[in-house]
C-alpha positions as CSV (number, residue, x, y, z in Angstrom):
1,X,-4.0,14.0,20.2
2,X,-7.1,13.7,22.4
3,X,-8.2,10.4,24.5
4,X,-11.1,10.6,21.5
5,X,-8.8,10.4,18.4
6,X,-6.9,6.8,17.2
7,X,-3.2,6.4,18.3
8,X,-0.9,5.8,15.4
9,X,1.0,2.5,15.8
10,X,5.0,2.8,14.2
11,X,6.3,0.1,11.9
12,X,9.5,0.5,13.0
13,X,9.4,1.8,16.6
14,X,10.0,4.9,17.9
15,X,11.1,6.9,14.5
16,X,13.4,9.7,15.1
17,X,13.3,13.1,13.7
18,X,16.0,12.4,11.5
19,X,13.7,9.7,9.8
20,X,10.5,11.7,9.5
21,X,12.9,13.9,8.0
22,X,14.3,11.9,5.5
23,X,11.2,10.5,4.7
24,X,9.5,14.3,4.0
25,X,12.7,15.1,2.1
26,X,12.2,12.1,0.0
27,X,8.8,12.2,-0.9
28,X,8.6,16.2,-1.5
29,X,10.9,15.4,-4.6
30,X,9.2,15.1,-8.0
31,X,7.1,12.8,-8.5
32,X,5.6,11.8,-11.9
33,X,3.6,9.0,-14.0
34,X,6.3,6.9,-16.0
35,X,4.8,3.6,-17.3
36,X,1.6,1.9,-17.2
37,X,1.5,-2.0,-17.9
38,X,-1.4,-4.4,-18.4
39,X,0.6,-7.5,-19.0
40,X,3.9,-8.8,-17.7
41,X,6.0,-8.3,-21.1
42,X,5.1,-4.4,-20.9
43,X,7.0,-3.9,-17.5
44,X,9.1,-1.3,-17.5
45,X,13.0,-1.9,-17.3
46,X,13.7,-3.1,-13.4
47,X,16.3,-0.2,-12.8
48,X,15.1,0.8,-8.9
49,X,13.6,-0.4,-5.4
50,X,10.3,-0.5,-5.9
51,X,7.0,-0.4,-3.8
52,X,4.0,-2.2,-4.9
53,X,0.6,-1.1,-3.4
54,X,-1.9,-3.7,-3.3
55,X,-5.8,-3.8,-2.2
56,X,-9.2,-4.5,-3.0
57,X,-11.0,-2.2,-5.4
58,X,-12.0,1.5,-3.8
59,X,-9.4,0.6,-0.6
60,X,-7.6,4.1,-0.9
61,X,-4.3,2.8,-2.6
62,X,-4.7,5.8,-5.4
63,X,-5.6,8.4,-2.5
64,X,-2.6,7.0,-0.1
65,X,-0.2,7.8,-3.5
66,X,-1.5,10.9,-3.3
67,X,-0.9,11.7,0.0
68,X,2.4,10.6,0.4
69,X,3.3,12.5,-2.3
70,X,1.3,15.7,-1.8
71,X,-0.1,15.4,-4.8
72,X,-3.8,15.8,-5.6
73,X,-4.4,14.2,-9.1
74,X,-0.8,12.4,-9.0
75,X,-3.2,8.7,-8.8
76,X,-6.1,8.9,-10.9
77,X,-9.1,8.6,-7.5
78,X,-12.7,7.1,-8.5
79,X,-16.1,6.5,-6.0
80,X,-16.1,4.0,-8.7
81,X,-14.1,0.6,-7.6
82,X,-12.3,-1.1,-10.5
83,X,-10.8,1.9,-12.2
84,X,-7.2,1.3,-11.9
85,X,-6.8,-1.0,-14.9
86,X,-3.2,-1.2,-14.8
87,X,0.2,-1.5,-13.2
88,X,0.4,2.3,-13.1
89,X,4.2,3.2,-12.4
90,X,5.9,6.5,-10.4
91,X,9.0,7.3,-10.7
92,X,10.0,9.2,-7.0
93,X,13.4,11.8,-7.0
94,X,15.0,8.5,-9.0
95,X,15.1,7.2,-6.1
96,X,12.3,5.1,-6.2
97,X,9.1,3.8,-8.3
98,X,5.4,3.7,-6.6
99,X,3.2,0.9,-8.2
100,X,-0.4,1.1,-7.7
101,X,-1.9,-2.0,-8.7
102,X,-5.4,-3.2,-9.8
103,X,-7.8,-3.6,-7.2
104,X,-8.3,-7.5,-6.7
105,X,-11.8,-8.5,-5.6
106,X,-14.2,-5.9,-7.7
107,X,-16.7,-8.8,-8.8
108,X,-18.8,-6.3,-11.0
109,X,-16.3,-6.0,-13.9
110,X,-16.7,-9.4,-16.3
111,X,-15.3,-12.5,-14.5
112,X,-12.7,-12.7,-17.4
113,X,-11.1,-9.6,-16.7
114,X,-11.3,-9.9,-13.1
115,X,-9.1,-12.8,-13.1
116,X,-6.4,-11.3,-16.1
117,X,-6.4,-8.6,-13.5
118,X,-5.4,-11.0,-10.3
119,X,-2.8,-13.0,-12.5
120,X,-1.1,-9.8,-13.3
121,X,-1.0,-8.6,-9.8
122,X,0.2,-12.1,-8.3
123,X,2.5,-12.4,-11.1
124,X,4.0,-9.1,-10.4
125,X,4.3,-10.1,-7.2
126,X,6.2,-13.2,-7.2
127,X,8.5,-12.2,-10.0
128,X,9.4,-8.7,-9.1
129,X,13.3,-8.7,-8.5
130,X,13.3,-4.8,-8.0
131,X,10.6,-4.8,-5.4
132,X,11.6,-3.9,-1.9
133,X,8.3,-4.2,0.2
134,X,4.4,-4.6,-0.8
135,X,2.2,-2.4,1.5
136,X,-1.5,-4.4,1.5
137,X,-4.3,-2.2,2.1
138,X,-6.7,-2.9,4.0
139,X,-9.9,-0.6,4.8
140,X,-10.3,-0.4,8.2
141,X,-14.6,0.2,8.4
142,X,-14.1,-4.0,7.0
143,X,-10.8,-5.5,8.3
144,X,-9.5,-8.5,7.1
145,X,-11.3,-10.4,3.9
146,X,-10.8,-13.7,2.3
147,X,-9.6,-12.5,-0.6
148,X,-6.9,-10.0,1.5
149,X,-6.1,-13.6,3.0
150,X,-5.2,-15.1,-0.2
151,X,-2.8,-12.1,-1.2
152,X,-1.2,-12.6,2.2
153,X,-1.1,-16.2,1.9
154,X,0.4,-15.8,-2.1
155,X,3.0,-13.5,-0.4
156,X,4.1,-15.7,2.2
157,X,4.9,-18.3,-0.4
158,X,6.8,-15.7,-2.8
159,X,8.8,-14.5,0.0
160,X,8.1,-11.1,-0.3
161,X,7.8,-8.7,2.7
162,X,4.9,-7.1,3.3
163,X,3.1,-4.5,5.6
164,X,-0.2,-4.1,6.7
165,X,-1.9,-0.7,6.1
166,X,-5.1,0.1,7.7
167,X,-6.7,3.0,5.3
168,X,-10.1,5.1,6.1
169,X,-9.3,5.3,9.8
170,X,-10.7,9.0,10.1
171,X,-14.4,7.3,8.6
172,X,-14.3,4.6,12.1
173,X,-14.5,5.2,15.7
174,X,-11.8,5.0,17.9
175,X,-12.5,2.0,19.4
176,X,-13.8,0.4,16.4
177,X,-10.5,1.2,15.0
178,X,-8.8,-0.3,17.6
179,X,-10.4,-4.0,17.4
180,X,-10.1,-4.4,14.3
181,X,-5.7,-3.3,14.3
182,X,-5.6,-5.9,17.8
183,X,-7.3,-8.7,15.0
184,X,-5.4,-8.0,12.2
185,X,-2.6,-8.3,14.0
186,X,-3.8,-11.7,15.8
187,X,-4.1,-13.1,11.9
188,X,-0.6,-11.8,11.1
189,X,1.0,-14.4,13.3
190,X,0.5,-17.1,10.5
191,X,2.3,-14.9,8.4
192,X,5.8,-15.4,8.0
193,X,6.5,-13.0,5.4
194,X,4.2,-9.8,7.3
195,X,5.7,-6.9,9.4
196,X,4.1,-8.1,12.4
197,X,3.4,-4.5,13.4
198,X,0.0,-2.8,11.7
199,X,-0.1,1.1,10.0
200,X,-2.6,3.0,10.8
201,X,-3.6,5.9,8.3
202,X,-6.1,8.7,7.2
203,X,-5.3,10.1,3.5
204,X,-7.6,12.6,4.0
205,X,-6.8,13.9,7.1
206,X,-3.1,12.8,7.0
207,X,-2.5,9.9,9.5
208,X,0.7,8.1,9.7
209,X,2.0,9.7,6.6
210,X,4.9,11.1,8.1
211,X,5.5,7.9,9.2
212,X,4.9,5.9,6.8
213,X,7.1,8.4,4.4
214,X,9.7,7.6,6.8
215,X,8.9,3.5,7.0
216,X,9.8,3.8,3.1
217,X,12.5,6.1,2.6
218,X,14.5,3.4,4.6
219,X,14.2,1.1,1.2
220,X,16.5,3.6,-0.5
221,X,19.2,2.8,1.8
222,X,20.4,-0.1,0.2
């Protein structure tokens, strides 16, 4: 790593080789789309631990899922914000479910549709008993926005543990990236349900992917 490349803070301290390998093995397993729900009444049975991917529209949720699983087209990606319009469930080797959620805050859709998506996301996050963790994705180019803060506050109130994942780190200069990370860390001090560290990723370059896999693999151990 050169001095000009961004350093990736670990969410769990210094990860061992064994932990990195456990993450690699978990995400090397078959991962398949198993369910789509656009209403709480359509949710699949709660039988496996789940990790939810939340974030503003076009923040890179689908791209991150594809990078974690090593698939190019598992989760649908698009340059058009708002394409994910339901809760999409992916089964990872019968050990973990990944949940790609509708992006929030996309203003170009009809207001009633946006509100319906936002309500679905909030109610799912508050009430899903097998939800082990929520990943709140933040675009490294923009940092936390007011609608991100709303989600963080809601997760605090629901006592849902969550961690911040900065996406698209390859599109930001190292100093600007570090500034966003520091500012985000400072903001997290006000949020009791948040992990007190920020994870930096680039789905395109693979930055931080192995470490995030290792972190998520730990959720299958209990």
